[in-house]
N, C-alpha and C positions, 0 to 999 in steps of 0.2 A: 556184564560187569560193570560199567559204568554207572550203573545206576547205584552202586553201593559208594560211589565218590561221594567223599565228605570234603566240606569245605573248611581250610586252615588259614591260621596267620601266624608266620614267622616274625618275630622281632629280634635283631640282633645288633650286638656293637662287635665291631672289627676293627683290628688295628689299622688297616690301610683302605683307600676309598676302591680300589679295584676290587675286593671280595663279594660285592655283591653279583658281578657276574660269574663269577667262581661258584658261588652258593644256586644261581640260577642253573648251571651245569649239573651241580647234585641234586639238585630236586628233579630234572629232567631224566637223569641216569635211574632215580628212582620211581619213575613213571609218573611225577607228580605234573598236574597241567598248569603252568602259572597263569593267573586271571588279571593281577595286577601288584605295582610294586610303587614303594614311595621314593621320593629322591634321598640321597644319600647327605647327611648332614654331620658337619662334624661340633660333638659337645665337650665340654669340660666334665670330667667326671667327678663326682663328690668325694670320692676316696679313690684311691690307684687301685685297680684289677690288673695282676698279673705285669705288675710295675709300669702300667701305663696311666697316665694323668689326663689324658684325652682319647676320643675314640671317635669313629665314623658310626651312624645310628642310621637303620632304615627298616623297612618291613616289607614283606611280599605276602600276598594272599595267593593261596594254590588249592588245588582239589586234588585228590587222592584217595587211595585206599586207607582204610585205619590202620592196617598193618605195616605200612612204609613209615608212619610217622615217628616209632621208636628206631628205627634202622638210621633216619635222617639225623635225628637227635644223638646217636651213639657216632655216627660219622662225625657229626660238628664238635663232640668233645673230644675227638682225638686231634682235629684240627688246631695249629697252633697261631693262624691268624685270627680266628675269632674269639674275644672275649667271653662272653656272654650270649646266651640265645635262650627265647622260650617259642614254644610251638603252644597256641590256644586254637580250638576250634571258633572260626569266624562267627561273629554274630550274625544273626538270621537276616536283619535289616540294618545298614549302617548310615549313620545320620552324618552329614556333613556340619562341620563345626562352624558357625557364623561367630562374627566378630559381634560384641554385645552394642547394642543401639543406648548410645547417651539421649537420656530424657532430661528434659529441662524440670528443673525442679522450682516449685514454687516459693515464692520468699515468705520467710519465717512471720513477717511482720505484714499486718495487713495495712493496705493502704488507705482505707478508710478510717476515719477519726472513730475511737471507740466512746461509744455513750455510756454514761453511767447508768446501771440499772437501778430502779427504784426497788427498793427493800420494804415489802409490805409486812408489817406486823399485823397479827390477828388480834380483833379488837377484844379486849377483855369482857367477859360475860360478868353479870350480876351473881352474887355469890349467894345460893340458896341456903336457907335456914335449916336446920334441923328437922322440922315438921313437914318443911317442903319437901325436902330431900327423902323422908320416909315415905310422902305420899307418891313420888314420882318412882319409887323401888315398888310398892304393891302394884302400880300400875303394870310395871315391867314384868312383874311376876305373875301376874294373872293371865 
C-alpha cells in the first residue's frame, strides 16, 4: 500500500507556536509520514483573521494516502488553534531559494573621450540632359 502514498505539503497559520507539534500528532494519527518541516515564524497579517492581527506560519511535508487529505483538512477546520491552512501536492523537485547575486554595473559614461564622427555627404553627380536620359532608358529596356 505504500506505493500509493503521495507527497503533500501543508502550510498553516496558527495562533500559538506550540501548534506545530499538535499538527504533527494529527498527521501521524491519520497515517501520514512526516518527511520535513519548516521553522515556526511569527508574521504580521495583512488583515485580521478570526480577530488575530499576527500568527505563526510554518509548513510540513508529508506523504500518505490520497484519502486522508480530506480527513486531515476537515479535522483542521474544526480546530480553533489554526487560523488558515492549505494542503497541496508537493512539487516533484524542490529548489532552494538562493539570495540574488549583486552584479557590478558598468558606468553609463564611457571613460574614453568620444571622437566626433565625420559625416560624409555623397558627391553630387552631374545632371543628365533629356537626350542622355532617353539613351540610358533605351539601354536599360533592351
